[in-house]
Every structure is written in C-alpha cells, then in structure tokens.
C-alpha positions in Angstrom: 0.0 0.4 -24.1 0.0 -2.8 -22.6 -2.6 -5.0 -21.2 -2.0 -3.3 -17.5 -2.2 0.3 -18.5 -5.7 -0.9 -19.4 -6.6 -1.7 -16.0 -5.4 1.7 -14.1 -5.2 5.2 -14.6 -1.9 7.2 -14.5 -1.7 9.5 -11.3 -1.4 13.2 -11.3 1.3 14.8 -9.3 -1.1 15.2 -6.1 -2.1 11.7 -6.3 1.4 10.4 -6.6 2.5 11.9 -3.0 -0.6 9.9 -1.8 0.4 6.8 -3.7 3.8 7.0 -2.0 2.5 7.4 1.7 0.0 4.3 0.6 2.9 2.1 -0.6 5.0 2.9 2.6 2.2 1.6 4.8 1.2 -1.4 2.6 5.1 -2.8 2.4 5.1 -2.0 6.5 2.2 -4.5 6.7 3.1 -6.9 3.9 7.0 -7.4 4.9 6.8 -8.6 8.2 3.7 -10.7 8.0 5.1 -12.6 4.8 8.4 -13.0 6.6 6.6 -14.5 9.4 4.9 -16.9 7.1 7.8 -17.5 5.2 10.3 -18.1 8.1 7.7 -19.7 10.3 6.7 -22.3 7.5 10.6 -23.2 7.1 11.4 -23.3 11.0 8.1 -25.5 11.4 9.4 -27.9 8.7 12.7 -27.9 9.9 11.9 -28.9 13.8 9.3 -31.3 12.2 12.2 -33.0 10.3 14.2 -33.0 13.5 11.5 -34.4 15.5 11.5 -37.3 13.2 15.1 -37.8 13.3 15.8 -37.6 17.0 12.1 -38.8 18.2 12.3 -36.0 20.3 8.4 -35.0 20.8 9.4 -31.5 21.9 10.6 -30.4 18.7 7.3 -31.9 17.0 5.7 -29.8 19.6 7.7 -26.8 18.6 6.9 -27.1 15.0 2.9 -27.4 15.5 3.2 -24.2 17.8 5.3 -22.4 15.3 2.8 -22.6 12.6 0.0 -22.2 14.9 1.0 -18.7 16.2 3.0 -17.3 13.4 0.4 -18.0 10.5 -2.2 -16.5 12.9 -5.3 -17.3 10.9 -6.6 -17.2 7.4 -8.2 -14.0 7.9 -4.9 -12.6 9.1 -3.4 -14.0 5.9 -5.7 -12.4 3.8 -5.6 -8.9 5.6 -2.3 -8.7 6.2 -0.7 -10.6 3.3 -2.9 -10.8 0.2 -4.7 -7.4 0.6 -1.3 -5.5 0.8 0.4 -7.6 -1.9 -2.8 -6.5 -4.2 -2.7 -2.8 -3.3 1.3 -2.7 -4.1 1.0 -4.1 -7.3 -2.0 -1.9 -8.4 -0.1 1.4 -7.3 3.1 0.0 -9.1 1.0 -0.5 -12.2 0.0 3.5 -11.8 3.5 4.5 -11.5 4.9 2.2 -14.2 2.3 3.2 -16.6 3.2 3.0 -20.4 6.8 1.8 -19.3 6.4 -1.4 -21.0 8.7 -3.5 -18.6 8.0 -6.8 -17.2 7.8 -5.7 -13.5 4.0 -5.3 -13.5 3.2 -8.3 -15.0 5.9 -10.0 -12.6 3.9 -8.8 -9.7 0.6 -9.7 -10.9 2.0 -13.3 -11.2 3.5 -13.0 -7.7 0.2 -11.9 -6.4 -1.6 -15.2 -7.9 1.2 -17.4 -6.5 1.2 -15.7 -2.9 -2.7 -16.7 -3.0 -2.2 -20.3 -4.1 0.9 -20.7 -1.4 -1.2 -19.2 1.3 -3.7 -21.6 0.6 -1.3 -24.6 1.0 0.2 -23.1 4.1 -3.1 -22.7 5.9 -3.8 -26.4 5.0 -0.6 -27.2 6.6 -1.4 -25.2 9.7 -4.7 -27.0 10.0 -3.1 -30.4 9.4 -0.5 -29.7 12.0 -3.0 -28.6 14.7 -5.1 -31.9 14.0 -1.7 -33.9 14.1 -1.1 -32.4 17.4 -4.5 -33.3 18.7 -3.9 -36.9 17.4 -0.6 -37.1 19.4 -2.2 -35.9 22.6 -5.1 -38.6 22.2 -2.4 -41.4 21.7 -0.4 -40.3 24.8 -3.6 -40.1 26.9 -3.5 -44.0 26.4 -6.7 -45.0 25.0 -7.4 -48.6 25.8 -10.0 -49.1 23.0 -8.2 -51.2 19.8 -10.6 -50.5 17.2 -10.3 -46.5 18.2 -7.0 -46.8 18.3 -6.6 -48.2 14.8 -8.9 -45.5 13.5 -6.5 -42.9 15.2 -3.5 -44.4 13.7 -5.1 -44.6 10.0 -6.3 -41.0 10.5 -2.9 -39.9 11.7 -1.4 -41.4 8.6 -3.3 -39.7 6.4 -2.8 -36.4 8.2 1.1 -36.6 8.4 1.0 -37.2 4.4 -1.4 -34.1 4.1 1.0 -32.0 6.7 4.2 -33.1 4.7 2.8 -32.4 1.2 1.1 -29.1 1.9 3.6 -27.9 3.8 6.5 -28.3 1.3 4.3 -27.3 -1.3 3.1 -24.1 0.4 7.0 -23.3 1.4 8.4 -23.8 -2.3 5.4 -21.9 -3.8 5.7 -19.1 -1.3 9.6 -18.8 -1.7 8.7 -18.6 -5.7 6.1 -15.7 -4.9 8.7 -13.9 -2.7 11.4 -14.1 -5.1 9.1 -12.8 -8.2 8.0 -10.0 -6.1 11.3 -8.9 -5.0 12.4 -9.1 -8.8 9.4 -6.9 -9.9 10.0 -4.5 -7.4 13.8 -4.1 -7.8 13.8 -3.9 -11.7 11.2 -1.2 -11.5 13.3 1.0 -8.8 16.0 1.1 -11.4 15.4 2.6 -14.9 18.8 1.3 -16.1 17.4 -2.1 -16.1 14.2 -1.3 -18.0 15.5 -1.3 -21.4 16.6 -5.0 -21.0 13.7 -6.1 -18.6 11.2 -7.5 -21.1 10.9 -11.3 -20.0 10.7 -13.3 -16.8 14.2 -14.5 -17.5 15.6 -11.0 -17.0 14.5 -11.3 -13.2 16.4 -14.7 -12.6 19.8 -13.2 -14.0 19.7 -10.1 -12.3 22.1 -10.0 -9.4 20.4 -7.0 -7.8 17.3 -9.3 -7.3 19.2 -12.2 -5.8 20.6 -9.8 -3.4 17.5 -8.4 -2.3 15.9 -11.5 -2.1 18.6 -12.8 0.3 18.3 -9.7 2.3 14.5 -10.4 2.5 15.0 -14.0 3.5 17.5 -13.1 6.2 14.9 -10.6 7.5 12.3 -13.2 7.4 14.0 -15.5 9.8 14.9 -12.5 12.0 11.4 -11.4 12.5 10.2 -15.2 12.8 12.7 -15.4 15.8 11.1 -12.5 17.2 7.7 -13.3 16.7 8.1 -16.8 18.4 9.4 -14.7 21.5 6.5 -12.3 21.3 3.8 -14.8 21.0 5.0 -17.5 23.3 6.3 -15.4 26.0 4.6 -11.7 25.7 1.4 -11.7 23.9 -1.4 -11.7 26.1 0.9 -13.0 29.0 2.3 -15.6 26.3 1.0 -19.2 26.3 1.4 -21.5 29.4 4.4 -23.7 29.1 4.5 -26.1 32.1 7.4 -28.1 30.5 10.6 -26.1 31.5 12.5 -28.4 29.3 10.4 -27.4 26.4 10.5 -23.7 27.5 14.4 -23.5 27.5 14.4 -25.4 24.1 11.6 -22.6 22.7 13.9 -19.7 24.3 17.2 -20.9 23.2 16.0 -21.4 19.3 14.2 -18.2 19.1 16.9 -16.2 20.5 19.6 -17.3 18.6 17.8 -17.4 15.0 16.6 -13.8 15.8 20.0 -12.5 17.0 22.2 -14.3 14.4 19.8 -13.1 11.5 19.4 -9.5 13.0 23.3 -9.2 12.9 23.3 -10.0 9.5 21.0 -7.1 8.6 23.1 -4.3 8.7 25.6 -5.9 6.1 22.8 -6.3 3.6 21.1 -2.9 4.6 24.6 -1.5 3.4 25.0 -3.7 0.3 21.3 -2.6 -0.8 22.9 1.0 -1.1 25.5 -0.1 -3.2 23.0 -1.5 -6.0 20.8 1.5 -5.9 21.1 3.8 -8.9 22.6 7.2 -7.9 19.5 9.0 -9.0 17.9 7.3 -6.0 20.0 9.0 -3.2 18.4 11.6 -1.3 18.2 12.9 2.7 15.4 11.1 3.2 16.7 8.0 2.0 19.8 8.2 4.0 17.7 9.4 7.4 15.4 6.3 7.3 18.5 4.0 6.5 20.2 5.4 9.2 16.8 4.9 11.8 16.5 1.4 10.5 20.4 0.6 11.4 19.9 2.1 15.0 16.6 0.2 15.6 18.4 -3.1 14.6 21.3 -2.3 17.1 18.1 -1.9 19.8 17.2 -5.4 18.8 20.5 -6.8 19.1 20.8 -5.3 22.6 17.5 -6.7 23.6 18.4 -9.9 22.4 21.5 -9.9 24.3 19.7 -8.8 27.5 17.4 -11.9 27.1 20.6 -14.2 26.9 22.3 -12.9 29.5 19.6 -12.5 31.9 17.4 -15.5 31.0 14.6 -13.5 31.3 11.9 -12.8 28.3 10.6 -9.5 29.7 12.1 -7.8 26.4 10.2 -10.3 24.1 7.7 -7.8 23.3 10.1 -4.9 22.7 12.1 -7.2 20.3 9.2 -8.1 18.1 8.1 -4.2 18.2 11.2 -2.8 17.3 11.7 -5.3 14.3 8.5 -3.8 12.9 9.7 -0.3 13.4 12.7 -1.5 11.5 10.5 -2.6 8.6 8.8 0.4 8.5 11.9 2.5 8.2 13.4 0.4 5.4 10.0 0.5 3.5 10.4 4.2 3.7 13.7 4.0 2.7 13.0 1.7 -0.4 9.9 3.8 -1.4 11.6 7.4 -1.5 14.4 5.8 -3.4 12.1 4.3 -5.8 10.4 7.6 -5.9 13.7 9.5 -6.7 14.8 7.0 -9.3 11.9 7.2 -11.4 11.0 11.0 -11.4 11.7 11.4 -15.0 9.0 8.8 -15.6 6.7 10.2 -13.2 6.6 13.4 -14.7 5.8 11.7 -18.0 2.6 9.9 -16.3 1.8 13.1 -14.6 1.5 14.6 -17.9 -0.3 11.9 -19.4 -2.9 12.1 -16.1 -3.3 15.7 -17.0 -4.1 14.7 -20.8 -6.4 12.2 -19.7 -8.4 14.2 -17.2 -8.9 17.3 -19.9 -10.1 14.3 -22.3 -12.7 13.3 -19.3 -13.7 16.8 -18.7 -13.8 18.7 -21.7 -14.0 22.5 -21.7 -17.8 23.5 -21.9 -18.2 26.4 -24.5 -19.1 29.7 -22.8 -22.9 30.0 -22.9 -24.2 33.2 -24.5 -25.1 36.0 -22.3 -28.9 36.7 -22.5 -29.5 40.3 -21.9 -33.3 39.5 -21.5 -32.8 36.7 -18.8 -31.0 39.6 -17.0 -33.3 42.1 -17.4 -36.3 40.0 -16.2 -34.1 39.2 -13.0 -32.2 42.2 -12.2 -34.3 45.1 -13.6 -38.0 44.5 -14.1 -38.6 44.9 -10.6 -37.7 48.6 -10.5 -38.1 49.5 -14.2 -40.7 49.3 -17.1 -40.5 51.0 -20.5 -43.8 53.1 -20.0 -44.6 52.9 -16.1 -43.0 54.7 -13.1 -41.8 52.1 -10.7 -38.8 52.4 -8.2 -37.0 53.9 -11.0 -37.8 56.0 -14.0 -39.5 54.5 -17.1 -36.9 53.3 -20.0 -38.9 55.8 -22.8 -37.5 58.9 -20.6 -33.9 57.7 -19.8 -32.8 56.0 -23.0 -33.2 58.4 -25.5 -30.2 60.3 -24.4 -28.1 57.2 -25.3 -29.1 56.8 -28.9 -27.3 53.9 -30.3 -24.4 54.0 -27.9 -24.5 50.6 -26.2 -21.0 50.8 -24.6 -22.2 54.3 -23.0 -25.5 52.6 -21.8 -23.4 49.6 -20.5 -20.9 51.7 -18.7 -23.9 53.1 -16.7 -25.5 49.9 -15.9 -21.9 48.2 -14.9 -21.2 51.4 -12.4 -24.2 53.5 -11.9 -24.2 57.0 -10.5 -27.2 59.2 -9.1 -28.5 61.5 -11.9 -31.9 62.3 -11.1 -32.6 63.7 -7.7 -36.4 62.5 -7.8 -35.3 58.9 -8.0 -33.1 57.0 -5.6 -29.7 55.8 -6.7 -29.6 52.7 -8.9 -27.8 50.1 -6.8 -25.0 48.2 -8.4 -26.1 44.9 -9.4 -22.5 43.1 -9.6 -22.7 42.5 -13.6 -19.6 41.8 -15.4 -19.1 44.3 -18.6 -20.2 41.5 -20.8 -23.5 41.2 -18.8 -24.0 45.0 -18.7 -23.5 45.0 -22.6 -26.0 42.5 -23.1 -28.4 44.1 -21.0 -27.8 47.5 -22.8 -28.3 45.9 -26.2 -31.5 44.4 -25.1 -33.1 47.5 -23.8 -32.0 49.7 -27.0 -33.3 47.1 -29.5 -36.6 46.7 -27.5 -36.9 50.4 -26.9 -36.6 50.8 -31.1 -39.3 48.3 -31.7 -41.7 50.0 -29.3 
C-alpha cells in the first residue's frame, strides 16, 4: 500500500457510479477555466510584448484587458480551478487504489504547482491593472514634476513585477497542465501501468504529449471565445469607444478562436487512436460525436461573425465551446471507466472487505423466554390465577416435557377451551416461541 492509499478509501460499485458523475462535472468546470487562464495569460504576454516592439498602446490595452477579464478573480480561480483539480485528484486516488502507479503522485504534484502558478498569475493580473492605471495617469498630462517622477519610478517597479510574475506564472501553469495531463493519460491506459513508476515516464510518453497539445489547442480556442464573450456579450459587453481598438479585439479574438477550433476535430480523432481497445463503447462514440457536432457549430458561429462583422453570436460561441468541453469530459470519463474496469472490480471487492471489517457481524443475541413472557404473555396469563386466559397450572400438564408441542401452539394458537377467548397470534418467530415454551415448562416444574 502506498502513501496515497492511506488517504482515501476504495469505492464500492455504487460509489464508483457516483464518482464517475463527479469527475465529469469537475472536468467540465476545470478544463475550460484552466484553458482560459492558460490561453489568456499567454495571449496577454504576447500582446504586451508586441506593444513594446511596435509602440502601439492599443496592444498594451488589449493585453491588460485580456488578463483582467479571462482570469476573472482570485475567488473564481479557487472555485473554478483549484477546487475541481483537488476533487479530480482525490477521485483518481480512489479509482487507482492499490495500483502502485505514478499517476496519483503526479496529480498531487500538479495540484501544488497549480496553486503556485495561480498565485503568480493573479499577481500578474493585479500588476497589469495597476500598470494600466499608471498609463492613464501619464496620458492625462500631470504637470506636477514631483508626481511625475514618483509615477515613473513606481511604473518601472510595476513593469518589472508584471514581467516576472506573468512569465513565472505561465511556465509554471504549462508544467502543471502537462503533469496533470500526463497523470490522467497514464491512468486511462492499463498498458502503461507496468512501466509508469517514475515522473520520467510521463515525459517520454507520446500519448501524453498528444493530449497535452490537444489541451493547448483547446485552451487557445476557448480563450478566443472568452474574449468575444466578455468583451461583446457578457452584461452587454464592455464599452469600447475607440473603433480601432474594437476592430483589433474582434479581429484577433475571432481569428484565434476559429483557427484553433478548426484544429480540434483532428486532435479529437487522434485521441481515439491512442485509446486502448478496452475503452471503446457506444457512450464514448456518442459523446465524441456530440463534441464534433458542437465544434462545427462553433466554427459556423465564428464564420457568421467574420462574414457579417456582427458580434451577436459571441455569446453562442462561448456557450457551445463550454458544451464541447462537457461532451469531451464525458467521453474521456467513460473511456477511463471502461479501460480500468478489471482494476475497478478489484477495488470494489476491497471496498466490500473494508466495509465488513468496519462493520463486523454482531453475534446473535440469545432469545430470552422470560423477557418474551413478561412482555407478551403476563398480561393475560398467570400460573395460578385466572385472568383473560386460563392459568398455566391447568394447561401446561397436558404438554408434559414436550417443548416443541407447546411452542407449536404458542407460535400458531387455536381456540381450545370454549370458556375462554381465542388466544391472539403474537407474531413470534419459532425460535422465540420455543424459548417461551421452555421457560414456562421449567418454571412450572419448579413450583
């Protein structure tokens, strides 16, 4: 048993079904948001670099706006990024219980790196916003020389902070994503398990690299769609008074979204080629087909925006992209579940064993004839006094020592003496009836 097996419990067959659903939901949240953060940070740094080279302040504004809107907020980063990846990792640890492969360790390492990279990226976001404010102050033409010198000095510090935090966050995030993709890819193919004992095995696996490039492509596609959505659709879009800036945003966002969306069907097809044959099922093909159809819708919406120069489909582009992520997540989870089914059966069996250990069978308590007599019989019968029924000293002699015969009557009473009402059936089990009969005969003998 490895260290991570001590942190989780193996799931039962019923729990496995629930965990699969949790994984689909978690991936549907995690993948698009992480893609937005990755693509948004990359594009923001790219346009910041382009602004420095060309001297075009519109590129700098675009850079600041991209990270401002696509990173959303620290709370969003925690709720849509960190929490889902933690949930995904814990569920993988349950599914891969006692497998002794590197995947779970790699996933936990990626979680730590995600947290660190998000810290740098949100520092970059804050610094970029501050840099944007400073630029506006300078453009306003402040006359106070002292204030201008302070602003310039502060601006240099901010620019250094922007550059260092942005690049550090981006490269850490790329490495985090690669490790995460590596862990999930190896986990999804039992053919890799025998050799997947070190982190090095992740870096030399061609399937890992293919899935990583696939995610990188989808990240840039969702980033382009997110720019369209947040700039032109969400709550009416942001107010862009400069038409030149609006054209720049529209041109780059649509081109990025369309180009990388067109690449997705190719990688969707290639992702099938690297799956083990055990992964295939009707559900996998259905969700893959739905993902392909949704990609076609995205491309059509983007083409309509280009053709008509109208952003009314911006919201639809982003919404259908999210739908695509959901279909792909479902496809991947069904493929994973099918591929590791032999291991899942073993894990489910271990779950049943642990449940038996935690809840051992209680020894059957001895049936007390005296207790049953006091609770069921004493209200109507006494040994030497007539109550509702006849006294026992009149009825027990005919049974002698035959416990079975008396128990049979107690178990299924019939009317015998017309002077007394019929004895109601007490609903006793035969074992209980025998205990009462034995108690009555023994007590009668001792009188």
